[in-house]
C-alpha positions in Angstrom: 0.1 0.0 -0.1 3.0 2.3 0.5 3.2 3.1 -3.0 4.6 6.9 -4.4 1.0 8.1 -4.1 0.1 7.0 -0.7 0.0 10.0 1.6 -2.9 9.9 4.2 -4.3 13.4 4.7 -3.7 14.7 8.2 -6.9 15.4 10.4 -5.8 19.4 10.7 -5.4 19.7 7.1 -8.9 17.8 6.5 -10.4 20.6 9.0 -8.5 23.5 7.2 -10.0 22.7 3.7 -13.5 21.5 4.8 -14.3 24.4 7.7 -17.0 26.2 5.4 -18.8 22.7 4.5 -22.0 21.6 6.6 -21.8 17.8 6.7 -24.8 16.6 8.8 -27.0 14.3 6.5 -24.8 15.1 3.5 -23.5 12.8 1.0 -19.8 12.8 0.4 -17.7 10.7 -2.1 -14.2 10.3 -1.5 -12.5 9.1 -5.2 -9.1 8.2 -3.6 -10.0 6.9 -0.1 -6.7 5.3 0.8 -6.9 3.9 4.9 -9.8 6.3 5.1 -8.6 9.5 6.8 -11.0 11.7 5.1 -13.8 9.4 5.1 -13.5 9.0 9.0 -13.5 12.9 9.5 -16.7 13.1 7.4 -18.7 10.1 9.2 -17.9 11.8 12.3 -19.3 15.0 10.8 -22.5 13.4 10.3 -22.0 12.4 6.6 -22.7 9.4 4.5 -19.9 8.6 2.6 -19.2 6.6 -0.8 -15.7 5.9 -1.9 -13.2 4.7 -4.2 -9.5 2.8 -3.7 -7.7 1.0 -6.3 -5.3 -0.6 -3.7 -6.7 -4.0 -2.5 -5.3 -3.9 0.9 -6.9 -0.7 1.3 -10.1 -1.4 0.1 -10.3 -4.3 3.1 -9.9 -1.4 5.6 -12.3 0.9 3.7 -15.3 -1.6 3.5 -16.0 -1.6 7.2 -16.4 2.0 7.3 -18.2 3.1 4.2 -19.6 1.5 0.8 -17.3 1.3 -2.0 -18.8 1.8 -5.2 -15.4 1.2 -7.6 -12.0 0.2 -7.3 -10.6 2.5 -10.3 -12.2 6.2 -9.8 -11.5 7.1 -13.5 -14.3 4.5 -14.4 -16.7 5.8 -12.2 -19.7 7.3 -14.5 -21.8 10.2 -13.6 -25.0 8.1 -12.7 -22.9 6.5 -9.6 -23.0 9.7 -8.1 -25.7 11.9 -8.9 -27.0 12.2 -5.7 -23.6 13.3 -3.8 -23.3 16.7 -2.1 -19.0 17.0 -1.9 -16.7 15.4 -3.2 -13.5 15.7 -1.2 -10.4 14.1 -2.6 -6.5 13.7 -2.0 -5.8 12.2 -5.5 -2.3 10.7 -6.3 0.0 13.7 -7.3 1.0 11.8 -10.4 -2.2 12.5 -12.2 -4.0 14.7 -9.8 -5.2 17.3 -12.7 -6.6 14.2 -14.5 -8.5 13.1 -11.3 -9.6 16.6 -10.8 -11.0 17.1 -14.0 -12.8 13.7 -13.9 -14.5 14.6 -11.1 -15.6 18.1 -12.6 -17.0 16.1 -15.6 -18.9 13.7 -13.4 -20.0 15.7 -10.6 -23.7 16.4 -10.3 -25.1 20.0 -10.5 -24.7 21.6 -7.2 -22.1 19.5 -6.0 -18.8 21.2 -4.3 -15.6 19.8 -5.1 -12.8 19.9 -2.4 -9.3 18.6 -3.9 -6.0 18.8 -2.7 -3.0 18.7 -5.3 0.8 19.2 -6.1 0.7 23.2 -6.2 2.9 23.3 -9.3 -0.3 21.4 -11.0 -2.1 24.6 -10.9 0.8 27.0 -11.2 2.6 25.4 -14.1 0.6 25.3 -17.4 2.8 23.9 -19.6 0.5 20.5 -20.3 -3.1 20.5 -21.9 -4.6 18.9 -18.7 -3.5 21.3 -16.6 -4.4 24.2 -19.0 -8.2 22.5 -18.7 -7.7 22.6 -14.9 -6.5 26.0 -14.4 -9.5 27.1 -16.8 -12.3 25.1 -14.7 -10.7 26.8 -11.6 -10.8 30.2 -13.4 -14.5 30.1 -14.3 -15.8 27.9 -11.5 -13.9 28.0 -8.4 -10.6 29.1 -6.6 -7.1 27.5 -5.7 -4.6 28.7 -3.3 -1.2 27.5 -1.9 -1.3 25.6 1.2 2.5 25.2 1.7 4.2 22.0 3.1 1.3 21.2 5.1 2.6 17.5 4.7 5.7 17.9 6.3 4.7 16.5 10.0 2.1 14.1 8.3 2.0 10.5 8.5 4.0 9.9 5.5 6.1 13.2 5.1 6.8 15.3 1.9 7.8 19.0 1.8 5.9 19.6 -1.5 3.9 22.6 -1.4 0.5 21.7 -1.4 -2.2 23.3 -3.5 -6.0 23.5 -2.6 -8.8 23.7 -5.5 -12.4 24.5 -4.8 -14.9 24.3 -7.4 -18.6 24.5 -7.6 -20.7 22.9 -10.4 -23.8 25.1 -11.1 -27.2 24.2 -11.4 -29.1 24.5 -14.5 -32.8 26.2 -14.6 -34.2 22.6 -15.0 -34.5 20.3 -11.9 -34.8 16.5 -11.8 -37.7 15.6 -14.0 -38.9 13.1 -11.5 -39.2 15.4 -8.2 -43.0 15.4 -7.1 -44.3 12.9 -9.6 -44.3 9.5 -7.3 -46.3 10.7 -3.9 -48.3 7.5 -3.6 -48.6 6.6 0.1 -49.4 2.9 0.2 -47.6 -0.1 -1.0 -49.5 -1.7 -3.9 -51.2 -4.9 -2.9 -49.7 -8.0 -4.4 -51.8 -10.9 -5.4 -51.2 -14.5 -5.2 -52.5 -17.0 -7.4 -52.9 -17.9 -11.4 -52.8 -14.7 -13.5 -51.4 -13.3 -16.8 -48.0 -12.7 -16.9 -46.3 -9.4 -16.7 -42.9 -9.0 -16.3 -43.2 -5.7 -14.6 -45.3 -7.3 -12.0 -42.9 -9.9 -11.5 -40.2 -7.5 -10.9 -42.3 -5.8 -8.4 -43.3 -9.0 -6.8 -39.9 -10.2 -6.6 -38.6 -6.7 -5.3 -41.4 -7.1 -2.3 -40.3 -10.4 -1.6 -36.9 -10.0 -1.4 -37.2 -6.8 1.2 -39.7 -9.3 3.2 -36.8 -11.8 3.2 -34.4 -9.4 4.1 -36.8 -8.3 7.3 -37.2 -12.1 8.2 -33.3 -12.5 8.4 -32.8 -9.7 10.2 -35.6 -10.5 12.9 -34.0 -13.9 13.0 -30.8 -12.3 14.1 -32.5 -10.3 16.8 -34.1 -13.4 18.3 -30.7 -15.1 17.9 -28.7 -12.2 20.2 -31.7 -12.2 22.7 -31.3 -16.1 23.2 -27.7 -16.3 23.8 -27.4 -12.5 25.5 -26.9 -14.0 28.9 -23.9 -16.0 28.5 -22.3 -15.2 24.9 -21.1 -11.4 24.9 -20.4 -11.1 21.2 -23.0 -10.0 18.9 -24.1 -12.2 16.3 -25.8 -10.6 13.4 -27.0 -11.7 9.7 -25.9 -9.2 7.0 -26.3 -8.9 3.3 -22.8 -8.2 1.5 -21.8 -7.5 -1.9 -18.0 -7.7 -3.2 -17.6 -3.9 -1.9 -19.6 -3.1 1.4 -22.3 -4.3 3.7 -26.0 -3.3 3.1 -28.1 -1.6 5.4 -31.7 -2.3 4.8 -32.3 0.9 3.0 -29.0 0.5 1.0 -30.3 -2.9 -0.1 -33.7 -1.8 -1.1 -31.9 1.1 -3.1 -29.7 -1.4 -4.9 -32.3 -3.5 -5.5 -34.3 -0.6 -7.3 -31.5 0.5 -9.3 -31.0 -3.0 -10.8 -34.9 -3.2 -11.3 -35.0 0.1 -13.2 -32.1 -1.1 -15.7 -33.8 -4.6 -16.2 -37.3 -2.9 -17.0 -35.5 -0.6 -19.6 -33.7 -3.5 -21.3 -37.0 -5.7 -21.4 -39.2 -2.8 -22.6 -36.6 -1.6 -25.3 -36.2 1.6 -23.8 -32.4 1.7 -24.2 -33.2 4.6 -26.9 -34.9 6.9 -24.3 -32.2 6.4 -21.5 -29.3 8.9 -22.4 -26.8 9.8 -19.7 -28.5 12.3 -18.1 -31.9 10.2 -17.4 -29.7 7.5 -16.0 -28.2 10.2 -13.7 -31.7 11.4 -12.9 -33.2 8.0 -11.7 -30.1 7.3 -9.6 -30.4 10.7 -7.8 -34.3 9.9 -7.6 -34.0 6.7 -6.1 -31.2 7.8 -3.7 -33.2 10.9 -2.7 -36.8 9.8 -2.8 -36.5 7.0 -0.7 -40.4 7.3 0.7 -41.7 6.7 -2.8 -43.0 2.8 -3.0 -41.6 0.8 -6.0 -44.7 -0.4 -7.4 -46.7 -1.0 -10.7 -48.6 2.2 -11.0 -45.3 4.2 -10.2 -43.0 2.7 -12.5 -45.9 3.1 -15.5 -45.7 6.7 -14.6 -42.3 6.6 -14.6 -42.2 5.1 -18.1 -45.0 7.7 -19.3 -42.7 10.8 -18.3 -39.6 9.5 -20.1 -41.4 8.9 -23.3 -43.3 12.2 -22.7 -40.3 14.0 -22.2 -38.0 12.5 -25.0 -37.9 15.2 -27.2 -36.5 17.5 -24.9 -33.7 14.8 -23.9 -33.1 14.3 -27.2 -32.4 18.2 -27.6 -30.3 18.1 -24.5 -28.3 15.3 -25.7 -27.5 17.2 -29.2 -26.8 20.4 -27.1 -24.3 18.4 -24.9 -22.4 17.4 -28.2 -22.7 20.6 -29.9 -21.1 22.3 -26.7 -18.3 19.4 -26.2 -17.1 19.8 -29.8 -17.5 23.6 -30.4 -15.5 24.5 -27.3 -12.3 22.5 -29.3 -12.1 24.8 -32.3 -9.0 26.3 -33.0 -8.6 29.6 -31.1 -10.9 28.7 -28.2 -11.1 30.4 -25.1 -11.3 27.3 -22.8 -7.8 26.4 -22.6 -8.3 22.8 -24.1 -7.1 21.5 -27.4 -8.7 22.8 -30.4 -8.3 21.9 -34.0 -9.1 23.8 -37.2 -11.6 21.1 -38.4 -13.8 22.2 -35.5 -15.9 25.1 -35.6 -17.2 27.6 -32.6 -20.7 27.9 -34.1 -21.7 24.7 -36.0 -20.6 21.4 -36.2 -18.5 20.5 -39.3 -19.2 17.8 -41.5 -16.0 16.6 -40.3 -15.1 16.9 -36.8 -12.7 15.6 -34.1 -13.7 14.5 -30.4 -11.0 14.5 -28.3 -10.3 12.0 -25.1 -12.3 9.2 -26.9 -9.9 6.6 -26.5 -7.9 6.4 -23.1 -4.4 7.6 -24.0 -2.7 5.7 -20.9 -3.7 2.2 -22.6 -1.9 1.9 -25.9 -2.8 -1.9 -26.5 -2.9 -3.7 -29.9 -6.3 -2.2 -31.0 -8.4 0.6 -29.6 -10.2 0.9 -26.4 -12.9 3.6 -25.5 -13.1 6.2 -22.7 -16.5 5.7 -21.4 -17.7 9.0 -20.7 -17.0 10.1 -24.1 -18.6 7.0 -25.4 -21.7 7.8 -23.5 -21.8 11.3 -25.2 -21.3 9.9 -28.8 -24.3 7.1 -27.9 -26.5 10.0 -26.9 -25.9 11.8 -30.1 -26.4 8.8 -32.2 -29.8 8.2 -30.1 -30.8 11.9 -30.6 -30.0 11.6 -34.7 -31.9 8.2 -34.7 -34.9 10.5 -33.2 -34.4 13.1 -35.6 -34.3 10.8 -38.5 -37.0 8.3 -37.4 -34.5 5.2 -36.8 -35.2 2.7 -34.3 -32.1 2.7 -31.8 -30.7 -0.8 -31.1 -28.3 -1.9 -27.9 -26.0 -3.3 -30.6 -25.7 0.4 -31.8 -23.4 1.5 -28.9 -20.1 3.0 -29.9 -18.4 0.6 -27.5 -19.8 -2.4 -29.1 -19.1 -1.0 -32.5 -15.1 -0.6 -31.9 -14.8 -3.9 -29.5 -17.1 -6.6 -30.9 -16.4 -6.5 -34.9 -15.4 -9.5 -36.6 -12.5 -7.6 -38.1 -10.6 -5.6 -35.0 -10.4 -2.1 -35.3 -6.9 -0.5 -35.8 -5.5 2.7 -34.8 -5.5 5.2 -37.7 -7.8 3.1 -40.1 -11.3 4.3 -41.2 -14.3 2.1 -40.2 -18.1 2.8 -40.1 -20.2 3.7 -37.1 -23.9 4.4 -37.8 -23.9 8.1 -39.2 -20.2 8.1 -39.4 -17.0 7.2 -40.8 -14.7 7.2 -37.9 -10.9 7.1 -37.2 -9.2 6.8 -33.9 -5.7 7.4 -33.3 -3.3 6.8 -30.1 -3.1 10.1 -28.9 -6.8 9.8 -27.8 -8.6 11.6 -30.4 -11.4 10.4 -32.7 -12.1 11.6 -36.3 -15.6 11.7 -37.4 -17.2 12.2 -40.8 -20.9 12.7 -41.5 -21.8 9.9 -44.2 -24.8 12.0 -45.1 -24.8 16.0 -45.7 -28.3 16.1 -45.4 -28.5 14.9 -41.7 -25.2 16.9 -41.2 -27.4 19.9 -42.1 -30.4 18.9 -40.4 -28.5 18.5 -37.1 -27.3 22.1 -37.1 -30.6 23.3 -38.1 -31.8 21.8 -34.9 -29.1 23.5 -32.8 -30.0 26.5 -34.6 -33.6 26.2 -33.4 -32.6 25.5 -30.0 -30.3 28.3 -29.4 -32.2 30.6 -31.6 -29.3 31.7 -33.8 -29.0 31.8 -38.0 -27.0 29.6 -39.9 -25.4 30.4 -43.0 -27.9 30.1 -45.9 -26.1 27.0 -47.7 -26.9 24.9 -44.5 -30.7 26.4 -43.8 -31.7 25.4 -47.6 -29.7 22.3 -47.6 -32.8 20.1 -46.8 -35.3 22.4 -48.0 
């Protein structure tokens, strides 16, 4: 566990960087938790804590303290933490800028990020990732030099420590499911012969599992009562997964999340499930614990999802548009730019950054999960525009990794509406195969944003 990046955070430093945060009844995410110093501090302050830790020996310590959601933080997706209030982190200094930027990308709206780093990371902008981080800090937060506050720590270093504080602003639109599910009583579950309905089956299995959970806990209490007079160690039954123990509330939440994924898959609703929708459902399940998981509520949510599909597709188009146009050649975001990209429309040929992980240059391309989600949402939105039915096999990751002929670096291949070429430095080059669709996409963006386009694009599909 004592690798080059293992530097436990002193309690006085944790207190110094979180003095203005209210932890009581809040949810904190610690992405590189180590042996749990920040976790311990937050728990003592009344917070619920989620964590990640890549070292197996340290995970065995952490899982007795809090819920572990993943091993590798860089593989955590936004829907896994869409309900957290704070991200508090002491990332590995060998890649601190990448960890803080990933935290920023996946953080939910309204979340505050408090991160330690090597001060040189935010004081020296020679590298592209550092330039991006400095730009984010400039627009959304603050930074300062704390000095050599680890000089007397459990594991000492005289490196000057930087502090980064970021705030992810809230958009005008709130979670679209808030307030829709106010049914108070659990729906009655019937026994006997009836027509098979997979939603009813999921609900029955969910209710049955919770009842068995309660029965097991009650049995544990009875066991303890029987042995209390002569056996001084408490015996209890518990439910575990590979990372952490479940409380009853956590068991219900995880069961519901899995049930929603199953329902979406069985009802062929993946075409509606953008990443933002997954974030909203996760946040809804985590926050709205009083809402019964019933057939009526399930069908009500599905009705809402389908009814707001058009707005969700507009949001997916806008996310892609904003992601691409900020990477034009002379951009003001301090991110890598290319002359191929424009700042007011998406060109027929465009470049998407970070689509393939730069740290894993194997024999064939691999895919960055976050960027892959954006591409998939883009394709779903384009399918909506042209009336095409999106299928699970239309995922970008599936296209790259499961073809009979392996995809090679720097070689063009077809993917849905595009010809694509991936490069080892992480970029992906995309070309629209259909100029009419390219024009239609930019017309849709102009409609959403309310600005005019060049006449050649306006008249292209008329």
